[in-house]
C-alpha positions as a Markdown table, in Angstrom:
| # | Residue | x | y | z |
|---|---|---|---|---|
| 1 | Met | -33.8 | -4.7 | -38.9 |
| 2 | Thr | -33.3 | -5.4 | -35.4 |
| 3 | Arg | -34.3 | -9.0 | -34.5 |
| 4 | Ile | -35.4 | -9.0 | -30.9 |
| 5 | Ile | -35.1 | -12.9 | -29.4 |
| 6 | Ala | -36.0 | -14.0 | -26.3 |
| 7 | Leu | -34.1 | -17.2 | -24.9 |
| 8 | Thr | -36.7 | -19.0 | -22.4 |
| 9 | Asn | -37.3 | -22.1 | -20.6 |
| 10 | Gln | -39.3 | -22.3 | -17.3 |
| 11 | Lys | -36.7 | -25.1 | -16.4 |
| 12 | Gly | -33.6 | -24.2 | -14.5 |
| 13 | Gly | -30.2 | -25.3 | -15.3 |
| 14 | Val | -30.4 | -26.0 | -19.3 |
| 15 | Gly | -27.9 | -23.6 | -20.0 |
| 16 | Lys | -29.9 | -20.5 | -21.0 |
| 17 | Thr | -28.4 | -17.6 | -19.4 |
| 18 | Thr | -24.6 | -19.5 | -20.8 |
| 19 | Thr | -26.6 | -19.3 | -23.8 |
| 20 | Ala | -27.4 | -15.8 | -23.8 |
| 21 | Val | -23.8 | -14.6 | -22.8 |
| 22 | Asn | -21.9 | -16.6 | -24.7 |
| 23 | Leu | -24.6 | -16.0 | -27.7 |
| 24 | Ala | -23.9 | -12.7 | -27.9 |
| 25 | Ala | -20.2 | -12.3 | -27.2 |
| 26 | Ala | -19.9 | -14.5 | -30.9 |
| 27 | Leu | -22.8 | -12.8 | -32.3 |
| 28 | Ala | -20.5 | -9.4 | -31.7 |
| 29 | Ser | -17.2 | -11.2 | -32.7 |
| 30 | Leu | -18.7 | -11.5 | -36.0 |
| 31 | Lys | -19.4 | -7.9 | -36.0 |
| 32 | Lys | -23.0 | -7.9 | -34.6 |
| 33 | Arg | -24.0 | -5.0 | -32.6 |
| 34 | Val | -25.6 | -6.7 | -30.1 |
| 35 | Leu | -27.4 | -6.2 | -26.8 |
| 36 | Leu | -28.0 | -8.6 | -24.4 |
| 37 | Val | -30.9 | -8.0 | -21.7 |
| 38 | Asp | -30.9 | -9.6 | -18.4 |
| 39 | Met | -34.3 | -10.3 | -16.9 |
| 40 | Asp | -33.4 | -12.7 | -14.2 |
| 41 | Pro | -33.6 | -11.7 | -10.8 |
| 42 | Gln | -30.2 | -13.8 | -10.1 |
| 43 | Gly | -28.5 | -11.5 | -12.3 |
| 44 | His | -26.1 | -14.0 | -13.7 |
| 45 | Ala | -26.0 | -12.8 | -17.2 |
| 46 | Thr | -24.9 | -9.5 | -15.6 |
| 47 | Met | -22.0 | -11.3 | -13.6 |
| 48 | Gly | -21.0 | -13.6 | -16.8 |
| 49 | Ser | -20.6 | -10.3 | -18.5 |
| 50 | Gly | -18.2 | -9.0 | -16.1 |
| 51 | Ile | -20.3 | -6.7 | -14.7 |
| 52 | Asp | -20.7 | -6.5 | -10.8 |
| 53 | Lys | -24.8 | -6.6 | -10.3 |
| 54 | His | -24.8 | -5.4 | -6.6 |
| 55 | Ala | -22.8 | -2.3 | -7.9 |
| 56 | Leu | -24.9 | -1.1 | -10.6 |
| 57 | Ala | -24.1 | 2.7 | -11.3 |
| 58 | Asn | -27.2 | 3.7 | -12.9 |
| 59 | Gly | -29.7 | 1.5 | -12.0 |
| 60 | Gly | -30.8 | -1.9 | -14.0 |
| 61 | Ser | -33.6 | -3.5 | -15.4 |
| 62 | Leu | -35.9 | -3.1 | -12.6 |
| 63 | Asp | -35.9 | 0.9 | -13.1 |
| 64 | Val | -36.5 | 0.5 | -17.0 |
| 65 | Leu | -39.4 | -1.6 | -16.4 |
| 66 | Leu | -41.0 | 1.1 | -14.2 |
| 67 | Gly | -40.2 | 4.0 | -16.5 |
| 68 | Glu | -37.5 | 5.6 | -13.4 |
| 69 | Leu | -34.7 | 5.0 | -16.0 |
| 70 | Ser | -34.4 | 5.5 | -19.6 |
| 71 | Ala | -33.2 | 1.9 | -21.5 |
| 72 | Ser | -30.2 | 4.3 | -23.2 |
| 73 | Asp | -29.1 | 5.7 | -19.9 |
| 74 | Ala | -29.1 | 2.1 | -18.1 |
| 75 | Leu | -26.7 | 0.7 | -20.8 |
| 76 | Val | -23.4 | -0.5 | -20.3 |
| 77 | Asp | -20.7 | -1.4 | -22.3 |
| 78 | Cys | -18.9 | -4.8 | -21.7 |
| 79 | Pro | -15.0 | -4.6 | -23.3 |
| 80 | Asn | -14.5 | -8.4 | -22.4 |
| 81 | Ala | -17.7 | -9.4 | -24.1 |
| 82 | Gly | -18.0 | -6.7 | -26.9 |
| 83 | Tyr | -22.1 | -6.4 | -26.5 |
| 84 | Gln | -23.9 | -3.9 | -24.6 |
| 85 | Leu | -26.0 | -4.8 | -21.6 |
| 86 | Leu | -28.8 | -3.7 | -19.7 |
| 87 | Pro | -27.9 | -5.3 | -16.5 |
| 88 | Ala | -30.0 | -6.9 | -13.7 |
| 89 | Asn | -30.1 | -7.7 | -9.8 |
| 90 | Gly | -32.0 | -8.7 | -7.1 |
| 91 | Asp | -34.3 | -5.9 | -7.2 |
| 92 | Leu | -36.1 | -7.1 | -9.8 |
| 93 | Thr | -38.0 | -9.5 | -8.2 |
| 94 | Ala | -40.1 | -6.4 | -7.0 |
| 95 | Ala | -41.2 | -6.3 | -10.5 |
| 96 | Glu | -43.8 | -8.7 | -10.0 |
| 97 | Val | -45.3 | -6.7 | -7.3 |
| 98 | Asp | -44.7 | -3.7 | -9.1 |
| 99 | Leu | -46.2 | -4.0 | -12.0 |
| 100 | Leu | -49.4 | -5.4 | -10.8 |
| 101 | Asp | -51.2 | -2.4 | -11.1 |
| 102 | Arg | -50.3 | -0.7 | -14.5 |
| 103 | Glu | -52.0 | -0.7 | -17.4 |
| 104 | Gly | -50.0 | -2.3 | -20.3 |
| 105 | Arg | -47.8 | -3.5 | -18.0 |
| 106 | Glu | -46.8 | -6.7 | -20.2 |
| 107 | Arg | -45.7 | -4.0 | -23.0 |
| 108 | Cys | -43.1 | -2.4 | -20.5 |
| 109 | Leu | -39.3 | -3.9 | -21.7 |
| 110 | Asp | -41.5 | -3.6 | -25.5 |
| 111 | Arg | -41.6 | 0.3 | -25.2 |
| 112 | Ala | -38.0 | 0.6 | -23.4 |
| 113 | Ile | -36.3 | -1.8 | -26.1 |
| 114 | Glu | -38.0 | 0.2 | -29.2 |
| 115 | Thr | -36.3 | 3.7 | -27.7 |
| 116 | Val | -33.0 | 2.0 | -28.3 |
| 117 | Ala | -33.4 | -1.2 | -30.7 |
| 118 | Asp | -32.0 | 0.9 | -34.3 |
| 119 | Arg | -28.7 | 0.5 | -32.2 |
| 120 | Phe | -28.7 | -2.6 | -32.4 |
| 121 | Asp | -28.6 | -5.5 | -34.5 |
| 122 | Val | -29.7 | -8.3 | -32.7 |
| 123 | Val | -31.0 | -7.8 | -28.9 |
| 124 | Leu | -31.3 | -11.1 | -26.7 |
| 125 | Ile | -33.3 | -11.2 | -23.5 |
| 126 | Asp | -32.5 | -13.6 | -20.9 |
| 127 | Cys | -35.7 | -14.4 | -19.1 |
| 128 | Pro | -35.8 | -16.0 | -15.7 |
| 129 | Pro | -36.7 | -19.7 | -15.3 |
| 130 | Ser | -40.0 | -19.1 | -14.7 |
| 131 | Leu | -43.7 | -18.1 | -16.5 |
| 132 | Asn | -43.9 | -15.0 | -14.7 |
| 133 | Met | -45.0 | -11.1 | -15.6 |
| 134 | Leu | -40.9 | -10.9 | -16.7 |
| 135 | Thr | -41.4 | -13.5 | -18.7 |
| 136 | Val | -44.5 | -12.2 | -20.2 |
| 137 | Asn | -42.4 | -8.8 | -20.8 |
| 138 | Ala | -39.8 | -10.3 | -22.5 |
| 139 | Leu | -42.0 | -12.5 | -25.2 |
| 140 | Thr | -44.3 | -9.1 | -25.7 |
| 141 | Ala | -40.9 | -7.5 | -27.0 |
| 142 | Ala | -39.9 | -10.4 | -28.8 |
| 143 | His | -39.5 | -10.9 | -32.4 |
| 144 | Gly | -38.7 | -14.6 | -31.5 |
| 145 | Val | -38.3 | -17.0 | -29.2 |
| 146 | Leu | -35.0 | -19.0 | -28.6 |
| 147 | Ile | -35.3 | -22.5 | -26.7 |
| 148 | Pro | -32.4 | -24.3 | -24.8 |
| 149 | Leu | -32.8 | -27.2 | -24.1 |
| 150 | Gln | -31.5 | -30.6 | -22.3 |
| 151 | Cys | -31.6 | -33.3 | -24.0 |
| 152 | Glu | -33.5 | -35.5 | -21.3 |
| 153 | Phe | -36.6 | -37.4 | -19.9 |
| 154 | Tyr | -38.6 | -34.5 | -19.2 |
| 155 | Ala | -37.4 | -32.0 | -21.3 |
| 156 | Leu | -40.2 | -32.6 | -23.6 |
| 157 | Glu | -43.2 | -32.4 | -20.7 |
| 158 | Gly | -41.7 | -29.2 | -20.1 |
| 159 | Leu | -41.6 | -27.9 | -23.5 |
| 160 | Ser | -44.6 | -28.6 | -24.6 |
| 161 | Ala | -45.8 | -26.2 | -21.6 |
| 162 | Leu | -43.5 | -23.2 | -22.9 |
| 163 | Leu | -44.9 | -23.5 | -26.1 |
| 164 | Asp | -48.6 | -23.5 | -24.8 |
| 165 | Thr | -47.6 | -20.2 | -23.5 |
| 166 | Val | -45.5 | -19.0 | -26.3 |
| 167 | Glu | -48.9 | -19.6 | -28.3 |
| 168 | Gln | -51.2 | -17.8 | -25.7 |
| 169 | Ile | -48.9 | -14.7 | -26.5 |
| 170 | Arg | -49.1 | -14.6 | -29.9 |
| 171 | Asp | -53.2 | -14.6 | -29.3 |
| 172 | Ser | -53.3 | -12.0 | -26.9 |
| 173 | Val | -50.6 | -9.5 | -27.5 |
| 174 | Asn | -47.8 | -10.5 | -29.9 |
| 175 | Pro | -49.2 | -12.2 | -32.6 |
| 176 | Ala | -46.0 | -12.3 | -35.1 |
| 177 | Leu | -43.8 | -14.0 | -32.4 |
| 178 | Ala | -41.9 | -16.9 | -34.0 |
| 179 | Leu | -40.4 | -19.6 | -33.1 |
| 180 | Asp | -36.7 | -18.7 | -33.7 |
| 181 | Gly | -35.1 | -22.1 | -33.1 |
| 182 | Ile | -34.3 | -24.5 | -30.4 |
| 183 | Val | -30.6 | -25.2 | -29.4 |
| 184 | Arg | -29.7 | -28.6 | -27.7 |
| 185 | Thr | -27.3 | -28.0 | -24.7 |
| 186 | Met | -24.9 | -29.7 | -22.3 |
| 187 | Phe | -25.3 | -32.6 | -25.4 |
| 188 | Asp | -23.2 | -35.7 | -25.2 |
| 189 | Asn | -23.9 | -38.1 | -28.1 |
| 190 | Arg | -22.2 | -41.2 | -26.3 |
| 191 | Asn | -25.6 | -40.8 | -23.8 |
| 192 | Ser | -28.1 | -43.0 | -25.6 |
| 193 | Leu | -31.0 | -41.2 | -23.6 |
| 194 | Thr | -29.7 | -38.5 | -25.2 |
| 195 | Arg | -29.8 | -39.4 | -28.7 |
| 196 | Asp | -33.3 | -41.0 | -28.2 |
| 197 | Val | -34.3 | -37.3 | -27.4 |
| 198 | Ser | -32.4 | -35.5 | -29.8 |
| 199 | Lys | -34.1 | -37.9 | -32.5 |
| 200 | Gln | -37.4 | -37.1 | -31.3 |
| 201 | Leu | -37.0 | -33.3 | -31.6 |
| 202 | Ser | -35.7 | -33.8 | -35.0 |
| 203 | Asp | -38.7 | -35.7 | -36.0 |
| 204 | Tyr | -41.2 | -33.3 | -34.4 |
| 205 | Phe | -39.4 | -29.8 | -35.0 |
| 206 | Gly | -37.9 | -30.1 | -38.3 |
| 207 | Asp | -36.0 | -26.8 | -39.2 |
| 208 | Asp | -37.2 | -25.7 | -35.9 |
| 209 | Leu | -34.6 | -27.9 | -33.9 |
| 210 | Leu | -31.3 | -25.9 | -35.0 |
| 211 | Lys | -28.4 | -28.7 | -36.3 |
| 212 | Thr | -25.3 | -27.2 | -33.5 |
| 213 | Ala | -25.5 | -28.5 | -30.4 |
| 214 | Ile | -23.8 | -27.2 | -27.5 |
| 215 | Pro | -21.9 | -29.8 | -25.7 |
| 216 | Arg | -20.8 | -31.1 | -21.9 |
| 217 | Asn | -17.5 | -28.5 | -21.8 |
| 218 | Ile | -15.8 | -27.5 | -18.2 |
| 219 | Arg | -14.7 | -24.0 | -19.9 |
| 220 | Leu | -18.1 | -22.9 | -20.2 |
| 221 | Ala | -18.4 | -24.0 | -16.5 |
| 222 | Glu | -15.8 | -21.8 | -15.9 |
| 223 | Ala | -16.3 | -18.9 | -17.5 |
| 224 | Pro | -18.8 | -17.0 | -15.8 |
| 225 | Ser | -16.4 | -16.7 | -12.3 |
| 226 | His | -14.1 | -15.0 | -14.5 |
| 227 | Gly | -16.5 | -12.3 | -15.5 |
| 228 | Leu | -15.6 | -13.5 | -19.3 |
| 229 | Pro | -17.8 | -15.4 | -22.2 |
| 230 | Val | -15.8 | -18.5 | -23.2 |
| 231 | Asn | -15.0 | -17.1 | -26.3 |
| 232 | Arg | -12.6 | -14.6 | -24.1 |
| 233 | Tyr | -11.9 | -17.2 | -21.4 |
| 234 | Ala | -11.0 | -19.9 | -23.7 |
| 235 | Arg | -11.2 | -19.3 | -27.4 |
| 236 | Met | -10.2 | -22.9 | -28.4 |
| 237 | Ser | -12.7 | -24.8 | -26.3 |
| 238 | Arg | -15.4 | -27.1 | -27.6 |
| 239 | Gly | -18.1 | -25.3 | -26.2 |
| 240 | Ala | -16.4 | -21.4 | -27.7 |
| 241 | His | -16.4 | -23.4 | -31.5 |
| 242 | Ala | -19.7 | -24.6 | -31.0 |
| 243 | Tyr | -21.3 | -20.8 | -30.0 |
| 244 | Arg | -18.9 | -19.6 | -32.9 |
| 245 | Val | -21.2 | -21.8 | -35.0 |
| 246 | Leu | -24.5 | -21.4 | -33.4 |
| 247 | Ala | -24.1 | -17.8 | -34.0 |
| 248 | Lys | -23.1 | -18.2 | -38.2 |
| 249 | Glu | -26.2 | -20.9 | -38.5 |
| 250 | Leu | -29.1 | -18.1 | -36.4 |
| 251 | Ile | -27.2 | -15.6 | -39.0 |
| 252 | Arg | -28.3 | -17.6 | -41.8 |
| 253 | Lys | -31.6 | -18.6 | -40.3 |
| 254 | Leu | -32.8 | -15.2 | -39.3 |
| 255 | Ala | -30.9 | -13.3 | -41.6 |
| 256 | Leu | -29.5 | -11.3 | -39.2 |
């Protein structure tokens, strides 16, 4: 059965899109059929997948959300990454207004993904760094939430707000929404604050805190400028290794 996972954190700069792109590529390298859905108007997941967000041939996630294009027609192959992509660009900022008066507006993405889900083992949704209608659509469509989290002082406060939102989604439109895991990003075990926050996360969340932590790694930062996931840009780097290990951990944990 297809597993739909929303990657979300309302705090920017925590490695959310980096995780979406590189986890998708790592899963694809392990012979999983993967769809990456870009729901961020910044279009960074699209660019990081080697697709020019300014020159989308057929359209993107906005057109799909509004029902003007089928998901099947909007998907593009990412040969340098190994997965398929539902791309996005700045046009997606219009979604908030355009969806406002639509009945069932929180289920637009759910309905679209349903038409193509059986082609894939895993669907990863890269959410915007805010709790808006795009994020609500992603959480409504998802079976689970994966939260990239930087181990810093404000992380726990932001995490609490995000988990409250997940609970609200469960109570209203998606009662089966699960926490698939919390993944520590930009991890530096030499930093005492990092170790302290990591311990707090472990004590509180137990098995929901994934064992794999993604290290700070310059190759992860460089790869998007080449339109490549890190496993294609620098296969032997620490970053590429960490995402391979994370992919294997999720395959075991979620029976993907």
